[in-house]
N, C-alpha and C positions, 0 to 999 in steps of 0.2 A: 505493500500500499503506499510506501515511504517513495518509491520509484514513480506512482502518477502523481502522487504530491509535486516532487521536484518538477517533473514535465511540466503540469499545470502552472506553477509556478515561474518556469522560465518561457511559459508560452503566455502568460499574462504579462510579464516582461518585456517579451519581444515585442510583442504588439503596441503596449505603452511606449516604450521609447522605440522603437521602428515605425511603427505606424504613425503613432501620435505625434511625434517632435515635428516630422514633417509636415503635419497635419496643420498645428499650431503654426509654424512659419508659413504655409500656405495662407492661413488665416490672418496675419501679420501681415503677409505682405498685400493682401487682399485689402486690409484695413489701409494702411497707409499709403497705398495710392488710392483710396477714394479718399481722403483726408487730404491728400495735395491737390491746388487747384490745379486746372486743367484747362486747355485751350477748348474751344468749339469748335464746329467746322466753319462759322461763318466766323471766327476770328476772332470772335469775344472770349473774355476771359469767366471762369465761375470760379468763388470762393471757394478757400481750402476751410479748411473744420479740422482744425486744433487740437480736439478729442478724439478722433480718429485717428490721428496721428500718432498722439502720445499712446492711445491703446497697442497700434501695431508697433510701437517701438516697446512697451514695455513686453509686448509678445517676443520679439528679438531679444531679451535682455535676460529673460525669463530662458529663453532657449542656449543663450551663453551661458547663461550661470549653470545648468541643468549639463553641458559640456565641461564645462572648467569641474564641476564635482565630478564626476564621472573619470575624467582625467586625472585627478588628484587621488580619486579611490582606486585606479588601477597600479598609482604607484605611492601608496601610503606607505610600503611597507620597507619601497628603497629612501624614502624621503624621512622615517622613522630612524631607519639603519644607518642613514648619510648626517642627518642633522637633529635627532634626540626626536624628532617633533610628532606628537602624536595628533596629529588632523582630526580622525576619527576616534574618541574615546571612547565609545560606546560598542567599537567593534575589536575583534581580538585582535590584539599582536601576536603576528605569526612569528 
């Protein structure tokens, strides 16, 4: 039964990070583009929406933070070994 639980955990994390982060990036890109001013076909310009741009930037920052935390998680034992810094105190030190 432990094997099925492990497979299920890997499947869920894979879906969240493998499909969820690119989906959040696409949503952020769409919101950022919708919040920017645009030039219409007749040459007039439409006003920008700063709230949509801020939400798009917030999603970009969230995705960047997840990537940085993931890299730090992968390298946590090396950082702890060389610098003596335990970045994730809740995680067991190897």
